[in-house]
C-alpha positions, 0 to 999 in steps of 0.5 A: 500499499505504501508503495502505491501511495509513493507512486501516486505522489511521484506521478502527481508531482511529475504532472504538475511539473509538465504543466508548469513547463507548458505554461512558462513563457520567457520574458522578452528583452525590453527595447533599450532605446525606448527605455533611454528615451523615457529616461531623457523625457523624465530627466527633462521634466526634472523627474530625476528618480524615475529617469535614473531608474529608466537609465539603469534599465536601459544599461542592462538591455543595451548590447553596445557597450558605449550605449550601456556606459552612457546610460550608466553615467546618466543614471548617476547624474540623475541621482546626483540631481536629487542629492542621492549622493551615496547612491550616485557615488556607488553608481559611479564606482561601479561605472569606473570598474565596468567601463574603465576605457569609456570616454566619460571616465573623466566626467565620472571622476569630476562628478565624484569630486562635485558630490564630495564638494557639495557635502561640505558643511561649515567650519563648526561641523565635521571636518571629514567631508572637507578632507574627502573633497580635498583628496578627490579634487587633488587626485583629479587635478593631478590626473587630468590637469589640462581638462576643462573641469580642472579649472573649476576644481582648482577654484573649489580647491581654494574654497576648501583650503579656506574652510580648512583654515577656518576650521583650524582657527575656530578650534584655536579660538576655543583653546584660547578661550579656555587658556590652553595655549599650546594646542592653540599655538599648534592650530595657528601654526597649521594655518601658517604652514599649510594655509598661508594663502587663505584669508585667515592667515592674517588673523592667525598671525595676530593671534600668535602675537597675542598669545606669545606676548601674553605669555611673556615671550616678547621676542616670539611675539615680535617675530610673528608681528614682523611677518604680519607687518612685512606681508600685510602691513595695511591690514586691520590685524597688523594694526591690532598687533601694533597696538599690543606693543604700543599702548599709546597707539590710539592716543597718538592717533587721536592727538594727531587727528585733533592737531589736524582739525585745529590746523584746518580750523585755523586755515578756515579762520585765515581765509574768512579773515581775508574775505572780510 
């Protein structure tokens, strides 16, 4: 009896299997040109998420590698357009691995640089995005120095340098406020040694003058004051440093101004006297 049941079950399973095989129809390949066109249409109406989906589908269905690569880069750009930075970077990394010889490789690296750059926040927040953006831009400028994109990234690199300097100055000021002089000096020296072309170098030099004078290290203070004076002798920070060594600076200016006004008044009186 047991053998009869087993045979019946085997027959049933076999019949079901044949029925499923008979009903199975393979999915036909989608037309990649239609998918790409739908992606472009969605992109033009700013529906970037749907556009990215269509470009990805087109990539999988294109038999020509150049068209597949183009679809991939368009998908990445669409994701970038809606600030899906992590997904866009993931797509770009995959693109660079699968299509290393494609003509859009330079643009892929440029787009990566833009994504890192646009994730930069202000100097009070995390410094890592700044470092990541700086590293990626350095890579691009070194690898493709003559490309059109390099000009834009060099400008962005200068802005990054300013933000890195601003971060160091922000931390230095915190240490100054808590009277932790050594770490404050170290931070200011980073600006002096690494970011001397930024707008924050003048204030950094002045703070070094200020701290060393406060600590009684007058010769060190004068050394930084000389650097500040030699390079930026017309700046407000040089004037503030000068005041540290010359406490009568303000009174001298005021006295000079009073004398000038007095002289002007006397000239006016003489002129009026002549007219009368």
